[in-house]
Structures are given as structure tokens and as C-alpha cells.
C-alpha positions in Angstrom: 93.9 0.9 163.7 97.3 2.4 164.4 98.1 1.8 160.7 95.0 3.6 159.6 95.9 6.5 161.8 99.5 6.6 160.5 98.2 6.4 157.0 95.7 9.2 157.7 98.5 11.4 159.2 100.7 10.7 156.2 98.0 11.5 153.8 97.1 14.7 155.6 100.9 15.6 155.7 101.2 14.9 152.0 98.1 16.9 151.3 99.5 19.8 153.4 102.9 19.6 151.7 101.2 19.6 148.2 99.1 22.5 149.2 102.2 24.4 150.5 104.1 23.6 147.4 101.2 24.8 145.2 100.8 28.0 147.2 104.6 28.4 147.2 104.8 27.9 143.5 102.0 30.3 142.9 103.7 32.8 145.3 107.1 32.3 143.6 105.5 32.7 140.1 103.8 36.0 141.3 107.1 37.2 142.8 109.0 36.4 139.6 106.4 38.1 137.5 106.5 41.1 139.7 110.3 41.2 139.6 110.2 40.8 135.8 107.7 43.7 135.5 109.8 45.9 137.8 113.0 45.0 135.9 111.1 45.9 132.6 110.0 49.2 134.1 113.6 50.0 135.3 115.0 49.0 131.9 112.5 51.3 130.1 113.2 54.2 132.6 117.0 53.7 132.1 116.5 53.7 128.3 114.4 56.9 128.4 117.0 58.6 130.7 119.8 57.5 128.3 117.9 58.8 125.3 117.3 62.1 127.1 120.9 62.3 128.2 122.0 61.5 124.6 119.8 64.3 123.3 121.2 66.7 125.9 124.7 65.8 125.0 124.0 66.3 121.3 122.3 69.7 122.0 125.2 70.9 124.0 127.7 69.8 121.4 125.7 71.6 118.7 125.7 74.7 120.9 129.4 74.6 121.4 130.0 73.9 117.7 127.8 76.9 116.7 129.6 79.1 119.2 133.0 78.0 117.7 131.7 78.7 114.2 130.6 82.2 115.3 134.0 82.8 116.9 135.8 81.8 113.7 133.5 84.0 111.6 134.1 87.0 113.9 137.9 86.4 113.8 137.8 86.2 110.0 135.7 89.4 109.8 138.1 91.1 112.2 141.1 90.0 110.0 139.3 91.4 106.9 138.6 94.7 108.6 142.2 94.9 110.0 143.4 94.4 106.4 141.2 97.1 105.0 142.2 99.7 107.6 145.9 98.7 107.3 145.7 99.2 103.6 144.0 102.6 104.1 146.9 103.6 106.4 149.5 102.5 103.8 147.6 104.4 101.1 147.7 107.6 103.2 151.4 107.1 103.8 152.0 106.7 100.1 150.1 109.8 99.0 151.9 112.4 96.9 153.6 115.1 98.9 151.0 117.8 98.3 148.1 115.6 99.3 149.9 114.3 102.4 150.7 117.9 103.4 147.0 118.8 103.1 146.3 116.1 105.7 149.1 117.4 107.9 147.7 121.0 107.5 144.3 119.6 108.8 146.1 118.2 111.8 147.9 121.5 112.4 144.5 123.2 112.8 144.8 121.9 116.4 148.1 123.7 117.0 148.4 126.6 119.4 150.8 129.5 119.4 154.3 128.3 120.6 153.7 124.5 119.9 156.6 122.3 118.9 155.8 119.8 116.1 157.3 116.3 116.3 157.2 114.3 113.1 158.0 110.7 112.0 161.5 110.1 110.8 160.1 109.1 107.4 158.5 112.6 107.1 161.7 114.6 107.6 161.9 115.5 103.9 158.2 116.2 103.6 157.2 118.2 106.8 159.9 120.8 106.8 160.7 123.9 108.8 159.8 125.9 105.7 156.4 124.2 105.4 155.7 124.8 109.2 156.8 128.5 108.9 154.4 129.1 106.0 151.6 127.4 107.8 152.2 129.2 111.0 152.4 132.6 109.2 149.0 131.9 107.5 147.5 131.3 111.0 149.3 134.1 112.8 151.0 131.7 115.3 154.5 130.5 116.0 155.4 126.8 115.5 158.8 125.1 115.6 159.9 121.7 114.3 161.3 119.4 117.0 164.8 118.0 116.5 163.5 114.7 117.9 161.5 112.3 115.8 158.3 110.8 117.2 157.9 107.0 117.2 155.0 107.1 114.8 154.4 106.0 111.2 153.1 109.4 110.0 151.2 112.5 111.1 152.4 114.8 113.9 152.5 115.2 117.7 152.0 118.7 119.0 154.0 119.5 122.1 153.4 122.4 124.4 155.4 122.3 127.7 154.7 118.9 129.1 151.5 118.4 127.2 151.2 116.5 123.9 148.5 116.2 121.4 149.0 112.9 119.5 147.7 113.4 115.9 149.7 110.6 114.5 148.2 108.6 111.6 147.8 105.6 113.9 145.7 107.5 116.4 143.7 109.3 113.8 143.0 106.2 111.8 142.1 104.3 115.0 139.6 107.0 115.8 138.3 106.9 112.2 138.1 103.1 112.4 135.9 103.3 115.5 133.6 105.6 113.6 133.5 103.8 110.3 133.9 100.1 111.3 130.2 99.4 111.9 129.3 100.8 108.5 132.2 99.1 106.7 131.4 95.8 108.4 127.7 96.2 107.4 128.6 96.8 103.7 131.1 93.9 103.7 129.2 91.3 105.6 125.6 92.4 105.3 
């Protein structure tokens, strides 16, 4: 009888072990399946995030590239406009004497009685004391030619006491450029 009891105990123990192994195997398989599913979800999420990040990086680089292109286009347009206005200044400076003096006469319209007129060194043979005297007489004012030359390319500077009116070609053309640049740019660049 004791052998029958031992055999029964061993059989029950084997049965319990087999049941535990079966349940453990099923539990392990379920855990592995759950882990695989979770890993698959994490992998998909990571791939989606990577794709979104990649799209964002591409979008940002495109934006930066477009801004750089705009900046280069603006710089090229500015250089073109600078060239046009520089050429205009050179053309004014190379006008024949009578046409240049008409421009100077227009500038002298701002002169007041007693003003001293400073000129560019390059204009000393063009804007003379005689020219100023004739102009002043026609307007009924007194003007004198300064012995100092102004540091300008062309045009005049009117001096009265410690006040100066800068009517140099540089200043006048800059003012004209401010006025005309939008129109010129529109015609050139559409």
C-alpha cells in the first residue's frame, strides 16, 4: 500500500508539474505575443515619427533655400538698380557745359541773398564767378563763389553763416532715386 500511495503522489505531482508547465507555456506564449505586438506598435510609431521628422526637416530646408533664393534675387536687383543710378549720375556729370549749367541754375533757385556757393573741384572751370554773377543779377540777389571746394562729385552747396544746403548731385540723385526706384524696379523686374 505504501507503494501505491507513493505512486499516486508521484502521479499527482507529475500531473501538477505538467499542468503548471502547460499553463506556464501558454502564459509565456501570451507574454511573448504581447511583447511582439507592443514592439511592433513601438516600431510603427517610431517609423511614423521619423517620417514626420523627415518631412519637417525637408520643409524647413526648402523654406531656408527659398529665403536664400529671394535674398540673392534682391541683391541682384539692388546691384542692377545701383548700376542704373550710378550710370545716370555719370551721364549728368558728362553733360555738355550749357546743359550742366541749366541743372546748376535749377539748384540755385534755392539760393538766398548773400549765400556763398561751394562747388566740386571738377566744376571750377564750369561754375565760374561770372556765371554766378549773371545768375544772381537775374534774380536780384548777391551770391559769391567760395574759395574752398566741396567734397562732392558735382552740384553745389549753398552756405549762409553756419547753415548749409547740400544740393550736390549725390544728394539730389539719392532723393530722385527714392522717388523713382519703385517705378524703375517695377519696369525692370515686373
